[in-house]
Backbone as CSV, one residue per row, in Angstrom:
resi,resn,N_x,N_y,N_z,CA_x,CA_y,CA_z,C_x,C_y,C_z
1,MET,221.495,175.912,-5.993,222.564,176.445,-5.143,223.388,177.451,-5.930
2,ARG,223.653,178.560,-5.326,224.469,179.576,-6.001,225.896,179.085,-6.175
3,THR,226.556,179.602,-7.179,227.902,179.100,-7.513,228.991,180.075,-7.101
4,ASP,228.684,180.956,-6.130,229.709,181.870,-5.644,230.873,181.060,-5.094
5,HIS,232.047,181.642,-5.132,233.229,180.964,-4.583,233.863,181.836,-3.521
6,SER,234.517,181.181,-2.588,235.157,181.895,-1.501,236.245,182.813,-2.026
7,LYS,236.316,184.003,-1.441,237.362,184.965,-1.781,238.450,184.984,-0.721
8,ALA,238.469,183.946,0.121,239.496,183.841,1.152,240.812,183.392,0.528
9,PRO,241.932,183.613,1.235,243.218,183.087,0.760,243.098,181.589,0.487
10,GLY,243.855,181.128,-0.504,243.709,179.759,-0.982,243.700,178.680,0.080
11,ALA,244.597,178.755,1.060,244.688,177.717,2.075,243.447,177.676,2.962
12,PHE,242.703,178.784,3.034,241.474,178.833,3.835,240.242,178.497,3.000
13,ALA,240.309,178.819,1.684,239.120,178.759,0.839,238.544,177.360,0.723
14,ASP,239.407,176.350,0.601,238.911,174.985,0.405,238.014,174.543,1.554
15,LYS,238.437,174.816,2.762,237.656,174.397,3.927,236.349,175.193,4.029
16,ILE,236.388,176.454,3.604,235.156,177.239,3.600,234.165,176.654,2.607
17,GLU,234.657,176.298,1.399,233.771,175.724,0.394,233.218,174.377,0.847
18,ASP,234.031,173.592,1.512,233.571,172.306,2.040,232.467,172.527,3.074
19,PHE,232.667,173.541,3.912,231.684,173.852,4.942,230.395,174.383,4.316
20,ILE,230.517,175.241,3.293,229.348,175.785,2.616,228.531,174.672,1.968
21,ALA,229.211,173.692,1.370,228.514,172.553,0.772,227.761,171.764,1.841
22,PHE,228.378,171.625,2.993,227.753,170.932,4.119,226.469,171.660,4.551
23,LEU,226.533,172.985,4.627,225.362,173.756,5.033,224.210,173.589,4.054
24,GLY,224.543,173.578,2.758,223.498,173.448,1.751,222.916,172.062,1.651
25,LEU,223.781,171.052,1.692,223.329,169.679,1.468,222.811,169.005,2.736
26,GLU,223.490,169.239,3.853,223.127,168.545,5.081,222.183,169.357,5.966
27,ARG,222.414,170.652,6.029,221.612,171.481,6.924,220.425,172.132,6.225
28,GLY,220.482,172.217,4.907,219.372,172.782,4.156,219.099,174.245,4.440
29,LEU,220.157,175.019,4.724,219.964,176.438,5.029,219.604,177.216,3.764
30,ALA,218.946,178.327,3.960,218.539,179.177,2.835,219.770,179.745,2.141
31,GLU,219.635,180.025,0.846,220.761,180.519,0.058,221.290,181.844,0.601
32,ASN,220.390,182.727,1.018,220.836,184.015,1.542,221.661,183.850,2.814
33,THR,221.251,182.910,3.653,221.998,182.636,4.883,223.370,182.083,4.558
34,ILE,223.407,181.147,3.628,224.682,180.546,3.231,225.609,181.600,2.631
35,ALA,225.060,182.470,1.780,225.868,183.522,1.168,226.439,184.452,2.239
36,ALA,225.635,184.766,3.254,226.106,185.639,4.335,227.223,184.965,5.117
37,TYR,227.073,183.651,5.396,228.110,182.921,6.118,229.411,182.873,5.319
38,ARG,229.280,182.712,3.996,230.490,182.674,3.175,231.228,184.011,3.267
39,ARG,230.504,185.104,3.174,231.142,186.427,3.284,231.781,186.614,4.659
40,ASP,231.105,186.161,5.686,231.639,186.300,7.043,232.939,185.520,7.209
41,LEU,232.951,184.299,6.688,234.138,183.453,6.836,235.282,183.938,5.947
42,ASP,234.962,184.467,4.784,236.002,185.069,3.946,236.667,186.221,4.699
43,GLN,235.844,187.045,5.311,236.366,188.178,6.070,237.257,187.706,7.210
44,ALA,236.801,186.676,7.936,237.593,186.149,9.052,238.917,185.583,8.554
45,ALA,238.866,184.820,7.459,240.086,184.204,6.924,241.100,185.261,6.500
46,GLN,240.628,186.321,5.866,241.529,187.394,5.461,242.185,188.051,6.679
47,TYR,241.417,188.196,7.744,241.945,188.793,8.969,243.011,187.879,9.581
48,PHE,242.711,186.570,9.643,243.668,185.628,10.246,244.944,185.524,9.409
49,ALA,244.790,185.549,8.093,245.968,185.505,7.217,246.848,186.729,7.441
50,ALA,246.220,187.886,7.638,246.982,189.101,7.897,247.743,189.024,9.214
51,LEU,247.220,188.214,10.153,247.898,188.039,11.439,248.992,186.962,11.386
52,GLY,249.110,186.293,10.227,250.184,185.313,10.062,249.754,183.872,10.027
53,ALA,248.465,183.583,10.179,248.005,182.196,10.107,248.010,181.743,8.650
54,ALA,248.534,180.539,8.411,248.622,180.036,7.040,247.363,179.304,6.611
55,ASN,246.628,178.775,7.562,245.412,178.021,7.265,244.572,177.918,8.543
56,TRP,243.449,177.208,8.464,242.562,177.099,9.625,243.196,176.351,10.790
57,ARG,244.131,175.465,10.502,244.789,174.720,11.585,245.608,175.648,12.482
58,GLU,246.077,176.754,11.929,246.973,177.638,12.680,246.248,178.793,13.381
59,VAL,244.963,178.909,13.157,244.220,180.000,13.803,244.137,179.721,15.302
60,THR,244.498,180.700,16.093,244.488,180.538,17.553,243.224,181.168,18.159
61,PRO,242.860,180.743,19.379,241.730,181.391,20.063,241.938,182.896,20.215
62,GLY,243.189,183.300,20.454,243.461,184.722,20.592,243.188,185.487,19.322
63,GLN,243.561,184.905,18.183,243.293,185.559,16.905,241.794,185.645,16.638
64,ALA,241.065,184.581,17.000,239.613,184.590,16.820,238.980,185.695,17.672
65,GLY,239.461,185.814,18.907,238.954,186.876,19.776,239.279,188.255,19.248
66,ALA,240.469,188.401,18.688,240.868,189.699,18.128,239.965,190.075,16.957
67,TRP,239.580,189.101,16.156,238.695,189.396,15.024,237.330,189.891,15.511
68,ILE,236.773,189.201,16.510,235.471,189.615,17.043,235.557,191.032,17.609
69,ARG,236.636,191.315,18.312,236.789,192.664,18.885,236.954,193.715,17.791
70,SER,237.594,193.328,16.688,237.792,194.285,15.598,236.473,194.679,14.940
71,LEU,235.492,193.798,15.018,234.198,194.093,14.410,233.509,195.248,15.126
72,ALA,233.701,195.306,16.448,233.126,196.414,17.205,233.751,197.724,16.757
73,GLY,235.058,197.717,16.525,235.736,198.922,16.065,235.296,199.335,14.679
74,ALA,234.875,198.333,13.880,234.390,198.630,12.528,232.918,199.031,12.538
75,ARG,232.334,199.104,13.729,230.957,199.565,13.927,229.920,198.664,13.284
76,TYR,230.150,197.378,13.326,229.106,196.443,12.922,228.039,196.420,14.008
77,THR,226.804,196.177,13.615,225.734,196.071,14.597,225.935,194.806,15.420
78,VAL,225.296,194.776,16.575,225.389,193.585,17.429,224.859,192.366,16.678
79,ALA,223.757,192.542,15.954,223.169,191.424,15.214,224.140,190.890,14.156
80,SER,224.820,191.779,13.437,225.781,191.344,12.417,226.966,190.633,13.049
81,THR,227.451,191.176,14.158,228.587,190.551,14.848,228.217,189.170,15.350
82,MET,227.019,189.027,15.894,226.582,187.721,16.392,226.449,186.714,15.252
83,ARG,226.002,187.160,14.082,225.915,186.258,12.945,227.305,185.809,12.505
84,LYS,228.265,186.736,12.458,229.623,186.396,12.071,230.247,185.420,13.065
85,LEU,230.004,185.650,14.346,230.517,184.744,15.372,229.883,183.367,15.228
86,SER,228.590,183.332,14.924,227.904,182.052,14.729,228.501,181.288,13.553
87,ALA,228.799,181.992,12.460,229.397,181.339,11.294,230.753,180.748,11.644
88,LEU,231.568,181.508,12.383,232.899,181.020,12.748,232.805,179.827,13.694
89,ARG,231.888,179.881,14.636,231.721,178.753,15.560,231.291,177.483,14.829
90,MET,230.352,177.644,13.909,229.889,176.476,13.153,231.014,175.884,12.324
91,LEU,231.834,176.750,11.708,232.971,176.255,10.933,233.967,175.535,11.829
92,ALA,234.256,176.094,12.993,235.224,175.479,13.905,234.782,174.077,14.310
93,ARG,233.503,173.918,14.599,232.991,172.597,14.972,233.043,171.635,13.796
94,HIS,232.794,172.183,12.599,232.886,171.368,11.389,234.320,170.876,11.180
95,LEU,235.279,171.739,11.466,236.686,171.342,11.324,237.071,170.261,12.330
96,VAL,236.508,170.341,13.520,236.786,169.313,14.533,236.155,167.987,14.114
97,ARG,234.914,168.040,13.637,234.252,166.805,13.194,234.999,166.164,12.040
98,GLY,235.607,166.987,11.190,236.338,166.452,10.044,237.793,166.146,10.339
99,SER,238.187,166.226,11.613,239.553,165.922,12.059,240.597,166.857,11.468
100,VAL,240.152,168.036,11.016,241.105,169.033,10.547,241.811,169.659,11.746
101,ARG,241.067,169.810,12.841,241.620,170.338,14.088,241.207,169.434,15.239
102,ASP,242.038,169.442,16.283,241.707,168.677,17.486,240.874,169.491,18.470
103,ASP,240.930,170.817,18.320,240.265,171.680,19.290,239.349,172.672,18.590
104,ASP,238.371,173.166,19.350,237.479,174.213,18.859,238.059,175.550,19.300
105,PHE,238.626,176.299,18.358,239.318,177.536,18.715,238.348,178.673,19.051
106,THR,237.043,178.393,18.917,236.054,179.424,19.260,235.372,179.139,20.597
107,ALA,235.795,178.080,21.292,235.070,177.632,22.481,234.938,178.704,23.557
108,LEU,235.944,179.564,23.681,235.933,180.558,24.751,235.496,181.937,24.285
109,LEU,235.089,182.037,23.036,234.676,183.343,22.527,233.362,183.785,23.162
110,VAL,233.277,185.068,23.468,232.056,185.659,24.012,231.652,186.807,23.103
111,GLY,230.454,186.727,22.589,229.984,187.774,21.696,229.406,188.948,22.462
112,PRO,229.136,190.030,21.767,228.534,191.209,22.420,227.117,190.892,22.849
113,LYS,226.715,191.477,23.956,225.348,191.282,24.421,224.434,192.259,23.709
114,LYS,223.313,191.728,23.266,222.341,192.560,22.576,221.518,193.307,23.612
115,GLY,221.751,194.590,23.696,221.039,195.379,24.693,219.553,195.451,24.403
116,ARG,218.761,195.420,25.467,217.329,195.506,25.314,216.903,196.964,25.187
117,ARG,216.026,197.204,24.233,215.556,198.559,24.004,214.663,199.002,25.157
118,VAL,214.897,200.218,25.615,214.061,200.749,26.688,212.646,200.932,26.152
119,PRO,211.645,200.389,26.827,210.275,200.506,26.320,209.821,201.962,26.258
120,PRO,208.991,202.302,25.265,208.478,203.673,25.184,207.510,203.948,26.329
121,THR,207.620,205.111,26.930,206.739,205.473,28.038,206.161,206.863,27.815
122,LEU,205.116,207.161,28.553,204.516,208.478,28.548,204.953,209.236,29.788
123,THR,204.932,210.555,29.712,205.205,211.340,30.899,203.976,211.285,31.810
124,GLU,204.151,211.688,33.062,203.020,211.688,33.976,201.934,212.647,33.489
125,ALA,202.325,213.766,32.918,201.353,214.728,32.390,200.585,214.135,31.212
126,GLU,201.273,213.403,30.342,200.612,212.776,29.200,199.627,211.711,29.661
127,VAL,200.025,210.937,30.648,199.123,209.915,31.177,197.877,210.562,31.770
128,ALA,198.064,211.650,32.512,196.932,212.343,33.125,195.949,212.812,32.056
129,ARG,196.468,213.334,30.949,195.593,213.783,29.865,194.907,212.599,29.190
130,LEU,195.638,211.511,29.027,195.098,210.344,28.345,193.957,209.706,29.130
131,VAL,194.169,209.448,30.412,193.152,208.722,31.183,191.903,209.564,31.425
132,THR,192.036,210.875,31.345,190.863,211.747,31.552,190.226,212.187,30.243
133,ALA,190.772,211.752,29.118,190.224,212.140,27.817,188.775,211.698,27.647
134,PRO,188.409,210.462,28.023,186.990,210.090,27.954,186.222,210.657,29.159
135,SER,185.552,211.780,28.956,184.914,212.477,30.076,183.395,212.540,29.966
136,ALA,182.841,212.039,28.858,181.385,212.076,28.679,180.706,211.034,29.572
137,PRO,179.400,211.201,29.848,178.701,210.278,30.744,178.100,209.050,30.062
138,ASP,178.320,208.879,28.756,177.727,207.735,28.063,178.457,206.447,28.430
139,PRO,177.820,205.276,28.226,178.402,203.996,28.655,179.791,203.714,28.097
140,LEU,180.019,203.997,26.819,181.324,203.696,26.224,182.411,204.603,26.787
141,SER,182.084,205.850,27.051,183.077,206.752,27.649,183.399,206.316,29.077
142,LEU,182.369,205.905,29.825,182.607,205.411,31.185,183.474,204.155,31.152
143,ARG,183.233,203.300,30.163,184.076,202.106,29.994,185.509,202.490,29.686
144,ASP,185.685,203.400,28.758,187.035,203.786,28.354,187.797,204.421,29.508
145,ARG,187.120,205.250,30.292,187.776,205.886,31.431,188.225,204.830,32.437
146,ALA,187.340,203.876,32.738,187.682,202.810,33.678,188.825,201.959,33.147
147,LEU,188.787,201.666,31.853,189.817,200.828,31.233,191.177,201.505,31.299
148,LEU,191.232,202.776,30.913,192.512,203.484,30.885,193.065,203.685,32.289
149,GLU,192.193,204.026,33.233,192.639,204.190,34.611,193.202,202.883,35.146
150,LEU,192.503,201.779,34.881,192.965,200.482,35.392,194.245,200.041,34.696
151,PHE,194.339,200.301,33.413,195.530,199.924,32.646,196.768,200.564,33.264
152,TYR,196.673,201.866,33.505,197.829,202.584,34.068,198.040,202.256,35.541
153,SER,196.971,202.007,36.262,197.076,201.762,37.700,197.618,200.379,38.023
154,SER,197.363,199.420,37.137,197.718,198.027,37.437,198.900,197.499,36.641
155,GLY,199.181,198.105,35.481,200.271,197.615,34.646,200.003,196.260,34.021
156,LEU,198.742,195.932,33.820,198.404,194.641,33.223,198.868,194.565,31.770
157,ARG,199.063,193.349,31.294,199.296,193.138,29.871,197.982,193.383,29.133
158,VAL,198.078,193.678,27.841,196.880,193.932,27.039,195.931,192.738,27.101
159,SER,196.467,191.535,26.929,195.619,190.339,26.944,194.971,190.123,28.305
160,GLU,195.692,190.454,29.369,195.152,190.299,30.720,194.013,191.282,30.954
161,LEU,194.191,192.510,30.479,193.172,193.540,30.670,191.915,193.194,29.883
162,ALA,192.087,192.795,28.625,190.940,192.460,27.787,190.203,191.233,28.316
163,GLY,190.928,190.332,28.954,190.320,189.089,29.418,189.792,189.123,30.839
164,LEU,189.833,190.268,31.513,189.391,190.353,32.911,187.924,189.971,33.058
165,LEU,187.628,189.161,34.078,186.260,188.783,34.412,185.824,189.516,35.675
166,LEU,184.527,189.645,35.836,183.989,190.409,36.959,184.476,189.897,38.308
167,HIS,184.549,188.569,38.457,184.913,188.017,39.762,186.393,188.188,40.089
168,GLN,187.207,188.631,39.119,188.633,188.778,39.369,188.986,190.087,40.075
169,ILE,188.044,191.019,40.087,188.363,192.335,40.642,187.521,192.605,41.882
170,ASP,188.163,193.132,42.902,187.503,193.506,44.148,187.751,194.998,44.361
171,VAL,186.807,195.819,43.927,186.979,197.263,44.002,187.047,197.726,45.451
172,ALA,186.213,197.126,46.314,186.170,197.545,47.711,187.509,197.319,48.404
173,GLN,188.155,196.197,48.117,189.442,195.870,48.739,190.616,196.481,47.982
174,GLY,190.377,196.919,46.746,191.422,197.589,45.982,192.449,196.681,45.349
175,PHE,192.035,195.500,44.882,192.980,194.623,44.192,192.229,193.752,43.201
176,LEU,192.998,193.114,42.322,192.428,192.139,41.402,193.368,190.950,41.309
177,ARG,192.821,189.840,40.894,193.619,188.623,40.659,193.630,188.341,39.168
178,VAL,194.791,188.079,38.653,194.919,187.847,37.220,195.824,186.662,36.973
179,PHE,195.530,185.936,35.903,196.369,184.812,35.491,197.212,185.263,34.311
180,GLY,198.519,185.351,34.530,199.425,185.830,33.505,200.032,184.705,32.700
181,LYS,201.256,184.941,32.214,201.947,183.932,31.413,202.170,182.671,32.234
182,GLY,201.985,181.520,31.595,202.153,180.260,32.295,201.036,179.994,33.282
183,SER,199.900,180.701,33.130,198.749,180.551,34.023,199.096,180.791,35.482
184,LYS,200.090,181.647,35.719,200.477,181.973,37.088,199.588,183.089,37.620
185,GLU,198.983,182.844,38.772,198.108,183.845,39.376,198.925,184.861,40.159
186,ARG,198.526,186.122,40.062,199.156,187.153,40.870,198.106,188.170,41.303
187,VAL,198.365,188.828,42.395,197.477,189.856,42.922,198.065,191.216,42.580
188,VAL,197.240,192.099,42.029,197.702,193.414,41.584,196.821,194.492,42.216
189,PRO,197.410,195.525,42.793,196.611,196.635,43.332,195.839,197.348,42.223
190,VAL,194.663,197.842,42.559,193.839,198.562,41.589,194.095,200.067,41.652
191,GLY,194.191,200.620,42.834,194.393,202.061,42.957,193.072,202.798,43.125
192,ARG,193.098,203.903,43.850,191.861,204.617,44.181,191.169,205.197,42.960
193,LYS,191.922,205.906,42.103,191.322,206.530,40.923,190.703,205.476,40.009
194,ALA,191.435,204.389,39.794,190.921,203.310,38.947,189.701,202.666,39.587
195,GLY,189.745,202.460,40.905,188.610,201.870,41.603,187.357,202.705,41.473
196,GLU,187.518,204.029,41.592,186.373,204.922,41.456,185.791,204.855,40.039
197,ALA,186.680,204.845,39.030,186.212,204.806,37.641,185.519,203.479,37.328
198,ILE,186.030,202.397,37.872,185.425,201.082,37.643,184.058,201.003,38.316
199,ALA,183.949,201.553,39.525,182.672,201.535,40.236,181.597,202.278,39.451
200,VAL,181.958,203.435,38.884,181.002,204.198,38.079,180.630,203.418,36.823
201,TYR,181.602,202.800,36.185,181.342,202.013,34.976,180.421,200.837,35.280
202,LEU,180.648,200.167,36.397,179.833,199.009,36.752,178.393,199.397,37.068
203,SER,178.206,200.577,37.618,176.851,200.984,37.992,176.105,201.712,36.871
204,SER,176.848,202.479,36.073,176.180,203.343,35.094,176.581,203.098,33.643
205,GLY,177.581,202.254,33.413,178.050,202.017,32.060,177.809,200.608,31.569
206,ARG,178.380,199.641,32.257,178.295,198.253,31.801,176.858,197.749,31.674
207,PRO,175.956,198.063,32.612,174.580,197.550,32.466,173.939,197.909,31.130
208,HIS,174.318,199.045,30.543,173.753,199.463,29.263,174.388,198.732,28.079
209,LEU,175.504,198.053,28.325,176.176,197.318,27.253,175.818,195.833,27.267
210,VAL,175.190,195.385,28.346,174.871,193.962,28.497,173.771,193.551,27.516
211,ARG,173.967,192.399,26.883,172.987,191.807,25.982,172.685,190.387,26.478
212,PRO,171.671,189.731,25.922,171.330,188.376,26.387,172.483,187.384,26.329
213,HIS,173.390,187.570,25.375,174.512,186.633,25.224,175.738,187.035,26.033
214,THR,175.683,188.161,26.740,176.865,188.685,27.429,177.297,187.745,28.558
215,GLY,178.608,187.540,28.636,179.174,186.723,29.709,179.648,187.587,30.858
216,SER,180.713,187.143,31.510,181.163,187.816,32.733,182.410,188.673,32.530
217,HIS,182.739,188.996,31.288,183.892,189.868,31.060,183.604,191.264,31.599
218,LEU,184.633,191.891,32.146,184.477,193.223,32.722,184.238,194.265,31.641
219,PHE,185.072,194.264,30.609,184.985,195.296,29.576,184.292,194.733,28.332
220,LEU,183.211,195.409,27.907,182.392,194.949,26.792,182.417,195.961,25.661
221,ASN,182.200,195.470,24.443,182.041,196.395,23.326,180.560,196.772,23.197
222,HIS,180.232,197.549,22.182,178.858,198.049,22.076,177.859,196.950,21.738
223,ARG,178.346,195.766,21.350,177.460,194.636,21.067,177.329,193.690,22.256
224,GLY,177.953,194.058,23.371,177.868,193.206,24.551,178.863,192.063,24.551
225,ARG,179.776,192.075,23.601,180.813,191.042,23.514,182.041,191.487,24.304
226,PRO,182.911,190.541,24.683,184.157,190.931,25.359,184.982,191.839,24.456
227,LEU,185.569,192.852,25.030,186.420,193.770,24.275,187.666,193.022,23.823
228,SER,187.975,193.091,22.548,189.139,192.403,22.011,190.395,193.231,22.219
229,ARG,191.551,192.602,21.997,192.813,193.331,22.099,192.906,194.418,21.038
230,VAL,192.356,194.130,19.849,192.352,195.150,18.791,191.459,196.310,19.201
231,GLY,190.303,196.005,19.786,189.415,197.054,20.259,190.063,197.888,21.337
232,LEU,190.800,197.248,22.226,191.512,197.964,23.283,192.568,198.879,22.680
233,TRP,193.281,198.372,21.688,194.297,199.172,21.009,193.666,200.416,20.373
234,MET,192.505,200.249,19.771,191.827,201.376,19.131,191.397,202.421,20.161
235,ILE,190.982,201.961,21.337,190.577,202.887,22.395,191.763,203.737,22.837
236,VAL,192.899,203.099,23.049,194.093,203.830,23.463,194.483,204.848,22.397
237,LYS,194.490,204.442,21.137,194.868,205.344,20.052,193.915,206.527,19.961
238,GLN,192.624,206.248,20.056,191.616,207.292,19.922,191.774,208.349,21.004
239,HIS,191.941,207.917,22.240,192.008,208.887,23.329,193.385,209.552,23.425
240,ALA,194.416,208.904,22.903,195.722,209.568,22.825,195.635,210.766,21.895
241,ARG,194.923,210.604,20.776,194.737,211.739,19.856,193.928,212.846,20.525
242,ARG,192.890,212.460,21.231,192.062,213.454,21.915,192.857,214.193,22.997
243,ALA,193.827,213.494,23.579,194.636,214.100,24.634,195.746,214.974,24.073
244,GLY,195.844,215.043,22.747,196.860,215.884,22.128,198.243,215.268,22.125
245,ILE,198.319,213.947,22.250,199.609,213.257,22.220,199.880,212.895,20.763
246,THR,200.854,213.539,20.165,201.070,213.408,18.726,201.866,212.168,18.344
247,ARG,202.707,211.680,19.239,203.502,210.498,18.874,202.651,209.233,18.950
248,ASN,203.151,208.181,18.309,202.428,206.926,18.248,202.389,206.275,19.636
249,VAL,201.203,206.099,20.183,201.047,205.501,21.509,200.480,204.107,21.356
250,LYS,201.269,203.111,21.712,200.811,201.729,21.675,200.272,201.344,23.045
251,PRO,199.348,200.383,23.102,198.742,200.029,24.387,199.735,199.717,25.490
252,HIS,200.806,198.999,25.149,201.749,198.611,26.196,202.512,199.802,26.781
253,ALA,202.389,200.978,26.133,203.044,202.159,26.691,202.511,202.468,28.082
254,LEU,201.239,202.145,28.335,200.677,202.385,29.668,201.257,201.411,30.685
255,ARG,201.488,200.187,30.285,202.131,199.210,31.180,203.552,199.665,31.497
256,HIS,204.271,200.101,30.465,205.644,200.548,30.683,205.676,201.829,31.522
257,SER,204.712,202.707,31.300,204.656,203.941,32.087,204.359,203.626,33.550
258,PHE,203.481,202.681,33.776,203.166,202.222,35.134,204.434,201.824,35.875
259,ALA,205.257,200.993,35.235,206.476,200.506,35.880,207.493,201.627,36.066
260,THR,207.665,202.440,35.043,208.652,203.514,35.102,208.297,204.545,36.166
261,HIS,207.040,204.922,36.238,206.627,205.943,37.197,206.680,205.416,38.625
262,LEU,206.386,204.131,38.825,206.547,203.543,40.154,208.008,203.581,40.579
263,LEU,208.888,203.227,39.657,210.315,203.225,39.966,210.802,204.637,40.259
264,THR,210.338,205.588,39.466,210.715,206.980,39.685,210.262,207.466,41.059
265,GLY,209.104,206.988,41.487,208.582,207.383,42.780,209.236,206.688,43.957
266,GLY,210.127,205.738,43.684,210.860,205.086,44.758,210.399,203.684,45.091
267,ALA,209.523,203.090,44.267,209.039,201.739,44.544,210.171,200.725,44.410
268,ASP,210.073,199.650,45.174,211.065,198.580,45.145,210.949,197.788,43.843
269,LEU,212.092,197.473,43.243,212.098,196.769,41.964,211.439,195.400,42.076
270,ARG,211.633,194.729,43.213,211.023,193.410,43.413,209.501,193.512,43.449
271,ALA,208.985,194.566,44.066,207.542,194.757,44.110,206.994,195.010,42.708
272,ILE,207.728,195.804,41.918,207.304,196.066,40.547,207.328,194.773,39.733
273,GLN,208.352,193.965,39.936,208.442,192.663,39.265,207.205,191.821,39.553
274,GLU,206.799,191.783,40.811,205.650,190.976,41.206,204.366,191.506,40.569
275,MET,204.211,192.829,40.549,202.999,193.404,39.965,202.932,193.192,38.458
276,LEU,204.081,193.259,37.801,204.111,193.059,36.353,203.986,191.589,35.964
277,GLY,204.277,190.702,36.898,204.218,189.278,36.592,205.425,188.765,35.843
278,HIS,206.580,189.424,36.036,207.810,188.965,35.399,208.373,187.774,36.163
279,ALA,208.760,186.748,35.437,209.345,185.572,36.087,210.741,185.876,36.618
280,SER,211.455,186.769,35.938,212.833,187.084,36.323,212.978,188.568,36.598
281,ILE,213.752,188.897,37.606,214.017,190.309,37.933,214.790,190.974,36.793
282,ALA,215.522,190.174,36.016,216.297,190.728,34.903,215.379,191.402,33.883
283,THR,214.173,190.858,33.699,213.222,191.461,32.770,212.766,192.816,33.274
284,THR,212.555,192.918,34.577,212.089,194.172,35.170,213.177,195.227,35.163
285,GLN,214.426,194.799,35.211,215.531,195.747,35.316,215.685,196.633,34.096
286,ILE,215.002,196.320,32.982,215.074,197.180,31.814,214.577,198.577,32.171
287,TYR,213.678,198.678,33.143,213.125,199.982,33.496,214.130,200.848,34.242
288,THR,215.170,200.248,34.775,216.184,201.055,35.467,216.996,201.881,34.487
289,ALA,216.940,201.532,33.200,217.707,202.271,32.191,217.148,203.664,31.960
290,VAL,215.901,203.905,32.372,215.315,205.225,32.134,215.453,206.122,33.354
291,GLU,216.262,205.683,34.333,216.310,206.373,35.605,217.498,207.304,35.857
292,PRO,218.402,207.539,34.940,219.589,208.335,35.272,219.270,209.727,35.780
293,ARG,218.253,210.385,35.221,217.932,211.732,35.685,217.492,211.729,37.147
294,ARG,216.667,210.724,37.501,216.225,210.649,38.891,217.402,210.412,39.817
295,LEU,218.327,209.565,39.410,219.481,209.264,40.256,220.368,210.491,40.417
296,VAL,220.567,211.222,39.315,221.372,212.440,39.392,220.708,213.454,40.323
297,ALA,219.393,213.589,40.203,218.673,214.541,41.050,218.769,214.158,42.519
298,HIS,218.625,212.857,42.811,218.727,212.397,44.192,220.141,212.625,44.727
299,HIS,221.134,212.350,43.882,222.515,212.550,44.322,222.762,214.027,44.623
300,ASP,222.291,214.881,43.720,222.490,216.313,43.908,221.796,216.816,45.175
301,LYS,220.644,216.228,45.471,219.863,216.697,46.616,220.395,216.185,47.950
302,PHE,220.850,214.918,47.981,221.129,214.292,49.264,222.612,214.095,49.591
303,HIS,223.505,214.114,48.598,224.905,213.863,48.913,225.484,215.056,49.681
304,PRO,226.181,214.797,50.790,226.661,215.896,51.632,227.594,216.859,50.922
305,ARG,228.408,216.358,50.002,229.322,217.249,49.306,228.554,218.220,48.405
306,ASN,227.454,217.768,47.846,226.641,218.645,47.014,225.975,219.724,47.868
307,ARG,225.484,219.323,49.058,224.882,220.312,49.955,225.900,221.360,50.371
308,GLU,227.121,220.892,50.607,228.197,221.821,51.000,228.506,222.793,49.884
309,ALA,228.499,222.281,48.631,228.795,223.148,47.485,227.721,224.212,47.311
310,ARG,226.467,223.859,47.576,225.383,224.837,47.419,225.424,225.917,48.491
311,SER,226.027,225.582,49.634,226.045,226.551,50.744,227.076,227.651,50.549
312,HIS,228.008,227.444,49.574,229.065,228.451,49.330,228.642,229.407,48.228
């Protein structure tokens, strides 16, 4: 155990050291974690002392809230702020268990929400170049064309696409059935372009890849085995380069592009949720973050005051 000591004001330091000992001996936390918590609590104690609190017993919920808010002004990351809040909450509960305080002064604290990063997407022009990059008539090119068209048309997860079986897809009816997370079945549209590419692959591509050991997977590698997720990733990367897309394109970019482009075109968010297989609409709503330009354009086009302004 490291022998660092709290740099908090004396009346606060003893309780911090007692808490740090508890974390090391009872909770078995890593030394780096403990050191970070000590720094966080020292910082909090110094802030509370500056506000007039003499010790941990005198710290009020309002002062605790003020400290958390001050961290945002100091431009700490959300992750750092959440760690500091966690350290303070753990200390407060420790003080209650030790009868130092009767109440948990952090009970009503609310930390900053960690915003979800908008998934990377391709433009419609980039997608068009990508899915048409495999244009040769050989079996592997026909497979790649069908795979990329279906990936973008259906928004399947990488594992779902790689694991597709022949009986799951109905090209004539234009849909497929897939088992997603939690083994939940959902029906996903295939799309005309994808259906055409799959039909060509099934008639002129896949038969040449079949070997005696081949099962019923839709997409096969050159040995007749099911295409792996790594193999699928390599296909996307290879054809992205051929399409002249210089940035790093990960397989899920096609799934994200599928959702984003549907939303841009006016599709209902609930329908997109169902096609993606999201259990919660909140997960699907991340795609609305990429929509401000479309909303501005629609407002400019359809709002009566904007039309009036253009007429003058």
